[in-house]
N, CA and C atoms as an extended XYZ file, in Angstrom:
246
Properties=species:S:1:pos:R:3:atomname:S:1:resname:S:1:resid:I:1 pbc="F F F"
N         5.316      -28.373        7.383 N   MET     1
C         5.318      -26.984        7.790 CA  MET     1
C         6.474      -26.215        7.177 C   MET     1
N         7.579      -26.900        6.897 N   GLY     2
C         8.743      -26.214        6.348 CA  GLY     2
C         8.487      -25.651        4.964 C   GLY     2
N         7.770      -26.409        4.124 N   VAL     3
C         7.477      -25.953        2.763 CA  VAL     3
C         6.504      -24.778        2.802 C   VAL     3
N         5.496      -24.865        3.669 N   LEU     4
C         4.530      -23.776        3.811 CA  LEU     4
C         5.217      -22.497        4.272 C   LEU     4
N         6.137      -22.632        5.200 N   ARG     5
C         6.869      -21.465        5.702 CA  ARG     5
C         7.709      -20.827        4.600 C   ARG     5
N         8.346      -21.636        3.772 N   ILE     6
C         9.155      -21.110        2.669 CA  ILE     6
C         8.271      -20.396        1.650 C   ILE     6
N         7.138      -21.001        1.321 N   ILE     7
C         6.223      -20.393        0.351 CA  ILE     7
C         5.686      -19.064        0.867 C   ILE     7
N         5.266      -19.032        2.132 N   LEU     8
C         4.749      -17.790        2.709 CA  LEU     8
C         5.831      -16.720        2.810 C   LEU     8
N         7.066      -17.123        3.069 N   THR     9
C         8.162      -16.160        3.121 CA  THR     9
C         8.420      -15.554        1.750 C   THR     9
N         8.360      -16.370        0.706 N   VAL    10
C         8.543      -15.850       -0.652 CA  VAL    10
C         7.404      -14.903       -1.019 C   VAL    10
N         6.174      -15.278       -0.671 N   VAL    11
C         5.027      -14.400       -0.943 CA  VAL    11
C         5.177      -13.091       -0.172 C   VAL    11
N         5.649      -13.180        1.057 N   MET    12
C         5.860      -11.973        1.872 CA  MET    12
C         6.885      -11.049        1.219 C   MET    12
N         7.950      -11.599        0.680 N   CYS    13
C         8.966      -10.780       -0.002 CA  CYS    13
C         8.390      -10.106       -1.238 C   CYS    13
N         7.566      -10.824       -1.982 N   ILE    14
C         6.942      -10.249       -3.175 CA  ILE    14
C         5.982       -9.126       -2.787 C   ILE    14
N         5.207       -9.333       -1.725 N   VAL    15
C         4.290       -8.291       -1.250 CA  VAL    15
C         5.074       -7.070       -0.788 C   VAL    15
N         6.182       -7.288       -0.092 N   CYS    16
C         7.010       -6.164        0.373 CA  CYS    16
C         7.554       -5.360       -0.803 C   CYS    16
N         8.058       -6.032       -1.822 N   LEU    17
C         8.568       -5.319       -2.996 CA  LEU    17
C         7.440       -4.577       -3.712 C   LEU    17
N         6.270       -5.184       -3.788 N   GLY    18
C         5.124       -4.513       -4.396 CA  GLY    18
C         4.713       -3.271       -3.632 C   GLY    18
N         4.731       -3.349       -2.300 N   LEU    19
C         4.388       -2.182       -1.484 CA  LEU    19
C         5.399       -1.059       -1.661 C   LEU    19
N         6.663       -1.406       -1.761 N   ILE    20
C         7.689       -0.389       -1.977 CA  ILE    20
C         7.432        0.346       -3.286 C   ILE    20
N         7.126       -0.412       -4.342 N   VAL    21
C         6.856        0.197       -5.643 CA  VAL    21
C         5.602        1.070       -5.576 C   VAL    21
N         4.538        0.578       -4.928 N   LEU    22
C         3.302        1.350       -4.832 CA  LEU    22
C         3.499        2.656       -4.082 C   LEU    22
N         4.246        2.621       -3.006 N   VAL    23
C         4.481        3.837       -2.233 CA  VAL    23
C         5.327        4.832       -3.022 C   VAL    23
N         6.320        4.333       -3.744 N   LEU    24
C         7.162        5.230       -4.527 CA  LEU    24
C         6.422        5.827       -5.725 C   LEU    24
N         5.419        5.151       -6.238 N   LEU    25
C         4.649        5.673       -7.364 CA  LEU    25
C         3.665        6.770       -6.965 C   LEU    25
N         3.312        6.833       -5.700 N   GLN    26
C         2.335        7.829       -5.259 CA  GLN    26
C         2.958        9.219       -5.235 C   GLN    26
N         2.197       10.217       -5.705 N   PRO    27
C         2.712       11.587       -5.675 CA  PRO    27
C         2.735       12.128       -4.246 C   PRO    27
N         3.619       13.095       -4.010 N   GLY    28
C         3.712       13.693       -2.684 CA  GLY    28
C         2.534       14.596       -2.395 C   GLY    28
N         2.281       14.826       -1.148 N   LYS    29
C         1.183       15.699       -0.725 CA  LYS    29
C         1.738       17.082       -0.386 C   LYS    29
N         2.371       17.740       -1.341 N   THR    30
C         3.049       19.003       -1.058 CA  THR    30
C         2.217       20.222       -1.405 C   THR    30
N         0.966       20.059       -1.825 N   ALA    31
C         0.154       21.219       -2.178 CA  ALA    31
C        -0.078       22.093       -0.953 C   ALA    31
N        -0.477       21.502        0.134 N   GLY    32
C        -0.612       22.181        1.415 CA  GLY    32
C        -1.358       23.493        1.350 C   GLY    32
N        -0.807       24.502        2.007 N   LEU    33
C        -1.444       25.806        2.119 CA  LEU    33
C        -1.455       26.544        0.795 C   LEU    33
N        -0.395       26.415        0.018 N   SER    34
C        -0.346       27.137       -1.260 CA  SER    34
C        -1.415       26.625       -2.216 C   SER    34
N        -1.731       25.355       -2.169 N   GLY    35
C        -2.792       24.819       -3.013 CA  GLY    35
C        -4.154       25.317       -2.583 C   GLY    35
N        -4.362       25.488       -1.298 N   ALA    36
C        -5.637       25.988       -0.798 CA  ALA    36
C        -5.808       27.464       -1.129 C   ALA    36
N        -4.726       28.232       -1.106 N   ILE    37
C        -4.807       29.663       -1.400 CA  ILE    37
C        -5.126       29.900       -2.870 C   ILE    37
N        -4.498       29.135       -3.746 N   THR    38
C        -4.702       29.341       -5.181 CA  THR    38
C        -5.936       28.639       -5.707 C   THR    38
N        -6.639       27.877       -4.894 N   GLY    39
C        -7.849       27.192       -5.341 CA  GLY    39
C        -7.577       25.846       -5.963 C   GLY    39
N        -6.394       25.313       -5.783 N   GLY    40
C        -6.051       24.026       -6.379 CA  GLY    40
C        -6.808       22.857       -5.783 C   GLY    40
N        -7.349       23.048       -4.588 N   ALA    41
C        -8.057       21.958       -3.929 CA  ALA    41
C        -9.457       21.755       -4.503 C   ALA    41
N        -9.999       22.733       -5.204 N   GLU    42
C       -11.364       22.666       -5.709 CA  GLU    42
C       -11.419       22.390       -7.205 C   GLU    42
N       -10.541       21.561       -7.701 N   THR    43
C       -10.565       21.220       -9.115 CA  THR    43
C       -11.469       20.033       -9.359 C   THR    43
N       -11.757       19.787      -10.613 N   PHE    44
C       -12.587       18.640      -10.980 CA  PHE    44
C       -11.922       17.341      -10.572 C   PHE    44
N       -10.603       17.266      -10.771 N   PHE    45
C        -9.893       16.036      -10.455 CA  PHE    45
C        -9.816       15.803       -8.955 C   PHE    45
N        -9.877       16.850       -8.155 N   GLY    46
C        -9.882       16.692       -6.707 CA  GLY    46
C       -11.149       16.014       -6.223 C   GLY    46
N       -12.256       16.282       -6.910 N   LYS    47
C       -13.530       15.673       -6.527 CA  LYS    47
C       -13.615       14.221       -6.981 C   LYS    47
N       -12.913       13.882       -8.035 N   GLN    48
C       -12.948       12.538       -8.587 CA  GLN    48
C       -11.700       11.739       -8.224 C   GLN    48
N       -11.117       12.025       -7.083 N   LYS    49
C        -9.844       11.409       -6.704 CA  LYS    49
C        -9.934        9.881       -6.608 C   LYS    49
N       -11.065        9.369       -6.150 N   ALA    50
C       -11.189        7.925       -5.978 CA  ALA    50
C       -11.120        7.185       -7.309 C   ALA    50
N       -11.490        7.853       -8.392 N   LYS    51
C       -11.473        7.204       -9.701 CA  LYS    51
C       -10.173        7.464      -10.445 C   LYS    51
N        -9.334        8.328       -9.923 N   SER    52
C        -8.090        8.659      -10.601 CA  SER    52
C        -7.013        7.626      -10.291 C   SER    52
N        -5.867        7.795      -10.922 N   MET    53
C        -4.750        6.887      -10.683 CA  MET    53
C        -4.264        6.991       -9.230 C   MET    53
N        -4.306        8.200       -8.665 N   GLU    54
C        -3.902        8.366       -7.264 CA  GLU    54
C        -4.805        7.552       -6.337 C   GLU    54
N        -6.095        7.585       -6.608 N   GLY    55
C        -7.038        6.831       -5.786 CA  GLY    55
C        -6.824        5.335       -5.893 C   GLY    55
N        -6.535        4.879       -7.111 N   LYS    56
C        -6.286        3.453       -7.302 CA  LYS    56
C        -4.998        3.025       -6.608 C   LYS    56
N        -3.957        3.848       -6.695 N   LEU    57
C        -2.704        3.507       -6.018 CA  LEU    57
C        -2.903        3.450       -4.505 C   LEU    57
N        -3.684        4.393       -3.970 N   ALA    58
C        -3.956        4.391       -2.531 CA  ALA    58
C        -4.729        3.137       -2.126 C   ALA    58
N        -5.707        2.736       -2.954 N   LEU    59
C        -6.478        1.536       -2.661 CA  LEU    59
C        -5.591        0.296       -2.701 C   LEU    59
N        -4.758        0.176       -3.724 N   TYR    60
C        -3.860       -0.979       -3.835 CA  TYR    60
C        -2.866       -1.018       -2.671 C   TYR    60
N        -2.435        0.151       -2.224 N   THR    61
C        -1.518        0.203       -1.084 CA  THR    61
C        -2.199       -0.301        0.186 C   THR    61
N        -3.442        0.089        0.386 N   LYS    62
C        -4.193       -0.379        1.566 CA  LYS    62
C        -4.386       -1.888        1.525 C   LYS    62
N        -4.741       -2.403        0.357 N   ILE    63
C        -4.929       -3.852        0.211 CA  ILE    63
C        -3.611       -4.585        0.461 C   ILE    63
N        -2.519       -4.053       -0.081 N   GLY    64
C        -1.205       -4.653        0.127 CA  GLY    64
C        -0.792       -4.655        1.587 C   GLY    64
N        -1.131       -3.578        2.294 N   MET    65
C        -0.787       -3.510        3.715 CA  MET    65
C        -1.574       -4.545        4.529 C   MET    65
N        -2.833       -4.756        4.180 N   VAL    66
C        -3.622       -5.774        4.878 CA  VAL    66
C        -3.025       -7.159        4.637 C   VAL    66
N        -2.659       -7.438        3.383 N   ILE    67
C        -2.033       -8.724        3.062 CA  ILE    67
C        -0.718       -8.879        3.818 C   ILE    67
N         0.069       -7.802        3.893 N   PHE    68
C         1.343       -7.825        4.609 CA  PHE    68
C         1.146       -8.168        6.085 C   PHE    68
N         0.182       -7.520        6.721 N   VAL    69
C        -0.054       -7.748        8.149 CA  VAL    69
C        -0.543       -9.175        8.395 C   VAL    69
N        -1.458       -9.649        7.550 N   VAL    70
C        -1.971      -11.016        7.714 CA  VAL    70
C        -0.846      -12.041        7.534 C   VAL    70
N        -0.015      -11.849        6.513 N   LEU    71
C         1.112      -12.765        6.306 CA  LEU    71
C         2.095      -12.714        7.474 C   LEU    71
N         2.344      -11.536        8.012 N   ALA    72
C         3.261      -11.417        9.144 CA  ALA    72
C         2.726      -12.171       10.359 C   ALA    72
N         1.424      -12.067       10.601 N   ILE    73
C         0.824      -12.783       11.732 CA  ILE    73
C         0.896      -14.291       11.514 C   ILE    73
N         0.578      -14.731       10.298 N   ILE    74
C         0.624      -16.171        9.994 CA  ILE    74
C         2.044      -16.709       10.135 C   ILE    74
N         3.025      -15.981        9.609 N   LEU    75
C         4.418      -16.435        9.715 CA  LEU    75
C         4.894      -16.462       11.165 C   LEU    75
N         4.424      -15.530       11.974 N   THR    76
C         4.789      -15.529       13.390 CA  THR    76
C         4.196      -16.732       14.106 C   THR    76
N         2.958      -17.048       13.798 N   ILE    77
C         2.323      -18.221       14.410 CA  ILE    77
C         3.040      -19.496       13.991 C   ILE    77
N         3.380      -19.610       12.703 N   ILE    78
C         4.090      -20.801       12.222 CA  ILE    78
C         5.468      -20.906       12.869 C   ILE    78
N         6.165      -19.789       13.002 N   ALA    79
C         7.508      -19.804       13.587 CA  ALA    79
C         7.471      -20.202       15.075 C   ALA    79
N         6.420      -19.831       15.774 N   ASN    80
C         6.335      -20.164       17.201 CA  ASN    80
C         5.936      -21.611       17.439 C   ASN    80
N         5.359      -22.265       16.449 N   HIS    81
C         4.948      -23.666       16.623 CA  HIS    81
C         6.014      -24.644       16.192 C   HIS    81
N         7.093      -24.164       15.644 N   ILE    82
C         8.146      -25.088       15.183 CA  ILE    82
C         9.249      -25.171       16.219 C   ILE    82
């Protein structure tokens, strides 16, 4: 169990660093009201957001968060059994 715990802890650290990078790469959502007034929300790229780099970063962030939560639960279970 000790080796498994060390391996999962290292994987958890790598996932955490990856999530930090993914979150920092995402653009801010500062368009707000000014973007709606000027018509910025109705652009071609706004409709194709899922296929853009922003959409991919959001998807990777969601996947990373699921992996993070699963690893946290597994590590907690392992820590309580030792």
